[in-house]
C-alpha positions as CSV (number, residue, x, y, z in Angstrom):
1,M,-4.7,45.9,28.2
2,T,-8.0,44.1,28.8
3,S,-8.6,40.5,29.3
4,N,-11.6,38.6,28.0
5,S,-11.0,35.6,30.5
6,A,-13.8,34.8,32.9
7,Q,-13.2,36.2,36.4
8,P,-13.5,33.6,39.3
9,P,-16.8,33.7,41.2
10,A,-16.6,36.2,44.3
11,T,-16.9,34.8,47.7
12,I,-17.8,37.1,50.5
13,A,-16.7,36.7,54.1
14,L,-19.7,37.6,56.2
15,V,-19.1,38.1,59.9
16,G,-21.9,38.0,62.2
17,A,-23.8,35.8,59.8
18,T,-26.3,34.6,62.3
19,G,-27.4,38.0,63.5
20,T,-30.4,39.8,62.2
21,V,-28.7,42.0,59.7
22,G,-26.1,39.0,58.8
23,R,-29.0,36.7,58.0
24,L,-30.7,39.2,55.7
25,V,-27.4,40.0,53.9
26,A,-26.7,36.3,53.4
27,A,-30.1,35.7,52.0
28,H,-29.6,38.7,49.5
29,L,-26.0,37.5,48.6
30,S,-27.2,33.8,48.2
31,A,-30.1,35.0,45.8
32,A,-27.7,36.9,43.7
33,G,-25.6,33.7,43.5
34,V,-22.6,35.2,45.5
35,G,-20.5,32.5,47.4
36,C,-20.4,33.2,51.2
37,R,-18.2,32.2,53.9
38,L,-20.6,32.4,57.0
39,I,-18.8,33.3,60.3
40,G,-20.4,33.6,63.6
41,R,-20.2,32.4,67.2
42,D,-22.9,29.9,67.3
43,R,-22.1,26.9,65.1
44,T,-25.6,25.3,65.4
45,A,-27.0,28.6,64.3
46,L,-24.6,28.7,61.2
47,M,-25.3,25.3,60.2
48,A,-29.2,26.1,60.3
49,L,-28.6,29.1,58.3
50,A,-26.7,27.1,55.6
51,A,-29.4,24.5,55.4
52,Q,-32.1,27.3,54.9
53,L,-30.1,29.2,52.4
54,R,-29.7,25.8,50.4
55,A,-33.3,25.1,50.8
56,D,-34.3,28.5,49.5
57,A,-32.2,28.1,46.4
58,A,-33.7,24.8,45.7
59,A,-37.3,26.1,46.1
60,A,-36.5,28.9,43.7
61,G,-34.9,26.4,41.1
62,R,-31.5,28.1,41.6
63,A,-28.2,26.3,41.9
64,A,-27.3,25.8,45.6
65,P,-24.9,28.8,46.9
66,T,-21.4,27.9,47.7
67,L,-21.2,28.2,51.4
68,A,-18.3,27.6,54.0
69,L,-18.6,27.7,57.7
């Protein structure tokens, strides 16, 4: 049996979000509209990454991504 009900949006837990690869993955997921839970050791860097992802979305005319720290 299949359901036509809408699925809730996905949220990805991204460990190492402030590293080189983590930042690239976060940007890609954010651009695709996927919500992210950013996880990393440096809270200041996490806050800066979240602000950058929100600014990038606004500049592109997209809704701000769902980000949790």
